[in-house]
N, C-alpha and C positions, 0 to 999 in steps of 0.2 A: 818913931823909930824905923829905920830902914830894914828891909828884909830881902831875902833871896827867893826868887820864884824858881821852884824846882819841879822838873818834869822827869818822871821815871818811865822809861820805855823798855818793854821786853818783846820777844818775838810775837807775843800774843796781842801787842798793842800798848797803849798807854796804861800803865799800872796805876799811876797816881800823879796828881799835880797838887802842890801845896806851896805855901809861903812859910819861910822859916828864918829866924834871925841868925842861925848858925847851922852849918852842915859839917858833920864829922864823918870822915871816911878812912877806911884802911886801903892804902895804895901800895903799889910795889915799892915805893920809896919810903914807906912808913905811914904812921897816922898823920892825917892832915885835917885841920880845922879851917873852914872857909867862912869868913864873915862878909857882910855887905861891903862893897867897894874893893874887894880883893882884886889883885891884878888878874888879867886873863890867864886861864890855865886849861891845859889838856893833860890828863894823866890817866894811867891804867889802874883800875881797881883790882885788888886781889880778892880771893875768897875771904870774906871777913864780915865786919859789922859796919853799919852806918847808923848815925843817930841824928835826929832833928828835934826841933821844938815846934810843935804844932798846937795852936790855941793854948799856949802856956803849959803844955804837957810834953815831956820828953818822950819821944817815940824811938824805938830801936828796931832795926831790920837786919836780917841775915841776907847778905848779898853774895851771889855766885860769881863774883868777878865782873869785869866790864870796863867801861870807859866813862869818864866824866869830862864834860866840856863846860867851862864857866867863863862868862863874859857879861859885862853890864848888868850885874846882879841877877843873871839868869843861869841856872844850872840845868844841864841836860845829862841824864844818866842813862847809858845804854847797857843793859845787862841781860844775860840769859834767864836769870831767875832772881826774884827778891820776895821776901816774906816779912811781914811785920811779926815781931816776936809772939804776938797773940794769935797769929794764923798758923804757926808751926804745929804740925801733927807729929808729936814726939815719938809715937809708936812707929810711924812711917820712917822717921829719921833714924831710929834705932835699928829697924830692919835694913835700911840702906847701909848703915855702918857695918852690920854683921855680914851682909852680902859682899861689900867691898873688901873687908878683912879676909873673908874666905877666899876670894879670888886672888888677893895678893899672896896669901899663904899657901895656896894650892900647888904652886909650881907648874900649873898647866900652861903650856906654851900657846894654847889657843886663846887665852885671855890677854887682852890689851892691858899690860901692867900700868902704864901711865894713866889710862882712863880709869882704872880701878883706884889708883892713888888720888886722882882728882875727886872721884865719887866719895872716897873716904874723907877728904878735906871738907867737902860740902856737908856731909852728914855730921861731922864733928862740929862744924860751925853752927849748924842748926841746933844740935844738942847742947851747945854751950849756953843756951838761953833757959835751961831748966831752972 
């Protein structure tokens, strides 16, 4: 059976490399499933989920947006942050959600509202794995 070689890169370096028969992603154009022999693709990832099948086990990840490049059964994902659902610190995610909501609701002009909204989206995405 053919597979996709997937390499995930963050600002800290290579997060993970794996082979998978399917790559499911949340893109700005909607959910997308990529199978081996898919046509070449470059697309923007939104804050959302990604799933793969690794060693016959479905793995799920929280992705903080990014870009995916796919060609010749090789996927390269560039993202600011990614966590396997088993790596997520739920207490930290809940604290991030509270902070972001406080900043959004404060009315303080010194807070960057867009940044707080993005932080809230990221926290809610991570919390969705509870």
